[in-house]
N, C-alpha and C positions, 0 to 999 in steps of 0.2 A: 376647606373653608377656613376663614380667618377667625381668630378669637381675640387677638389683641394687636393693635398697631400703635406705635408711639409716633406722634407727630409734633411738630413745632406748635407753639401757642397760636391760636387763630386758624390753624389748618384743620379743615373738616374731613380730612382723609382723602382717599382715592376718589377721584371723580368718576362717575359712571361713564361707560362708553358713549361717545358721541357728544360729550358736554364740553370738550375743550379742543385745543389744537392737536392734531395727530402729527406724528413724526413724518408721515408720508405727505401731509398737506399742511405745512406750517402757516400758510396764508389763509386757510379756511376759516370761516366765521364760526365762533363757538355756538353750540346749540344752547338756547336759553332754557334754564330749568325754572319751572314754576313752583313756588313754595307756598305752603300753608302752615301756620304755626298756631298751636293751641296751648296757652298756659294752663297747667294742671294743678298748681298750688291751690289748696282750699276748694277744690271742685268736689262736689258730692257725686257719687256714682261715676267714679273716674273711668272705669273700663267701658261702660255703655256710652259715656260722653265722648271718649276717644274714638270708639267705633262709629258713632253718629257723625263726628267731625270728619273721619276718614271717608265715610260713605258720601258725604256732601262733596268732598274734594274729588272723589272718583266721578261723581255726577257732573261736577263743573268741568272736569277734564275729558268727558265723553266716554268714560269706561262704563258708566251706568246711565240709563238702563242698557243692559247687555243685549247685543243683537245676535249673539250666538252662544252656544254652550261653552266654548272656549273662553269667550270674553267674560261670561258669568263666573266661570271657574277662576279666572285671573283676579277678578274683583273679590271673590270670596277668599282667595288666598291672602290678598292684601289685608282684608278685615281680620282674618285669623292671626296674621303676623302682628298687626297693631295690638290685638287683644293679648297675645302672648307677651310681647315686650312690655306693655303697660302693666300687666299682671305681675310679671317678674319684678318690675320696679316697686310695685306695691308690697310684694312678699319678701323680697330679698335685699332691697335697698331702703332708703329712707323715704320712699314714695317718689313717683315721677314728678318732675318739675315742669316739663314741657314736652309736647309732641310736635315733631316737625315732619312734614311729608313733602317731598320734592319730586317732580315729574318731568321727564323729557319724553320724546317720542319713543324711546327704546327702553328706558329704565325708570322705575319708581323706587324712591329711597324713603325709608321710614327711620326716623331718629327719635329715641326717647332719652331725655336728659334726666339724670337723677343725682342725688347727693351721696350715694353709697360707694363704699370702697371695694365691694365684692367683685368677683370675676365670674360672669355667666359662662356656663359650659354645658354642652349637650350631654345628656345621659342616655344610655341605651334603655329603651322602654322595657319594663318588666311585664311578663305575661300574668303574673299573680295578682291581678286586680288592684294593685297598689295605686291609689289616686295621686295625681300631681307629679311634678318633677320632670315632665317631658316637654316643656315649653320650648327650650332652646333646641331640642332634637327636632321639633316640628319646624322651627324657624330654619334650621340648617337644611332640612329636606325641601322646603318650599322655595328657598331663596337662591339667587345666583351667588351671593356672597353676604357675609355679615361680619361684624367686628365690634371692638370696643375702642373708643377714643378717650384719652385722658390728656389733660393739659398739665404739664409739669408744674408742681407747686400749687395747684388748685384742687379743691376737693371735688369728688363726684366724677361722673363719666357720661359719655354718650354711647349708648348701644344702638347700632345702626344695622339695617338690613336692606338689601336691594333685590327687587323682583323684576322680571322681564315684563315689559308692556305687552298687552295682547297684540297679535298680528292683525 
């Protein structure tokens, strides 16, 4: 799993599979990614608002209502990842500024923008009932990939995670 990727300004990082031209098919049409964006500055109840926003996006994209246990589990994983990333921005950054969710037929990408300088990292869960500290471990376990994008010379970062779309 990735933890940090440096990219040029304006580059949002690695595109999920199927969203661009592949080396094997340079003339193939790119797959369009549908995006939803939620500004989070001055929102009360940030985590529930982010989950509700993500749930509505999943409904709009046909993930919900789930027609099978696998589809329901995939949607629940997305909602959990949204909760963890937004909560981490609340606790360890200067609060989340924006939530972005992008979807193709194969991959869903969650991005949380914040003004913090910290570096998220997964921690091994402790068995001794110690609460908290496991958000990025959960993200790492549920996602295909995740990382942190920073624009050189600009404050803050974007923490992103990608999950497989249900079959």
